[in-house]
C-alpha positions in Angstrom: 8.4 27.5 -6.1 11.5 27.0 -4.0 14.9 25.7 -5.1 17.4 24.5 -2.6 21.0 23.9 -3.8 23.4 22.1 -1.5 26.8 20.4 -2.0 26.5 16.6 -2.3 28.7 14.2 -0.4 31.1 12.2 -2.6 29.4 9.0 -3.7 25.9 10.0 -2.6 23.4 8.7 -5.2 20.2 10.1 -6.4 18.4 7.2 -4.7 20.1 8.1 -1.4 19.2 11.8 -1.8 15.6 10.9 -2.5 15.3 8.7 0.5 16.9 11.4 2.7 14.4 13.9 1.4 11.5 11.6 2.1 12.6 11.4 5.7 12.6 15.2 6.0 9.1 15.4 4.5 7.6 14.0 7.6 9.0 16.9 9.6 7.2 19.5 7.4 4.0 17.6 6.4 2.1 15.5 8.8 0.1 13.4 8.3 1.9 12.6 5.0 0.7 10.6 2.0 2.8 9.8 -1.0 0.6 10.2 -4.2 3.3 9.3 -6.7 7.0 8.8 -7.1 8.6 8.6 -10.6 11.9 8.7 -12.4 12.2 11.7 -14.6 14.9 13.8 -16.3 15.6 17.4 -15.5 18.1 19.4 -17.6 19.4 16.2 -19.1 20.1 14.6 -15.7 18.3 11.7 -14.0 15.9 13.0 -11.4 13.1 11.9 -9.1 9.7 13.6 -8.8 7.6 13.1 -5.7 4.0 14.2 -5.3 2.5 14.1 -1.8 -0.3 15.5 0.3 -0.7 16.3 3.9 -1.0 19.1 6.5 1.7 21.7 6.6 3.0 21.6 10.2 3.3 25.4 10.4 0.1 26.6 8.7 -2.0 23.4 9.5 -3.4 23.8 6.0 -3.8 20.8 3.7 -1.3 21.0 0.9 -0.2 19.1 -2.2 3.5 19.2 -3.0 5.5 18.4 -6.1 9.2 17.9 -5.2 11.9 17.2 -7.8 15.4 16.0 -6.8 18.4 16.1 -9.1 22.1 15.8 -8.8 24.2 18.0 -11.2 27.6 19.7 -10.9 28.3 18.0 -7.6 25.2 19.6 -6.1 21.8 18.4 -5.0 19.0 20.5 -6.3 15.6 20.2 -4.6 12.8 22.0 -6.4 9.6 22.2 -4.4 6.1 23.6 -5.4 3.4 23.7 -2.8 -0.2 24.4 -3.5 -3.7 23.7 -2.2 -5.0 20.3 -3.4 -8.0 21.8 -5.3 -5.7 24.2 -7.2 -3.3 21.5 -8.3 -5.2 20.4 -11.4 -5.1 24.0 -12.7 -1.4 24.5 -11.9 0.0 21.1 -12.8 0.8 22.0 -16.5 2.6 25.1 -15.3 4.6 23.1 -12.8 5.6 20.6 -15.5 6.6 23.5 -17.8 8.8 25.0 -15.2 10.5 21.6 -14.4 10.9 21.0 -18.1 12.7 24.3 -18.6 15.5 23.7 -16.1 19.0 23.6 -17.4 22.3 23.1 -15.5 25.3 25.0 -16.6 28.7 23.7 -15.6 30.7 26.0 -13.4 34.0 24.6 -14.5 36.2 27.1 -16.3 
């Protein structure tokens, strides 16, 4: 699992962040096929969950990826879990448990 945290531009919406991430997926996974995209909640915040398959451009292996995108505390959090497609059914409950456990703590003092 990988978590990337980056500042978010003023006014950037979750939809815009999701579309931006989708554009970057093609650079890392090619060919790329979206399996599902859904609105979810992470840590009490609206989020998007993408599930997609394709070949990792570096390893050339076929992978299945779960990517969650959420905006909280003026930051964009992108949580990514990559696995082999045949392992996904065994790991999906664990992935959902991890995503369900996320909390965002305000850094305002």
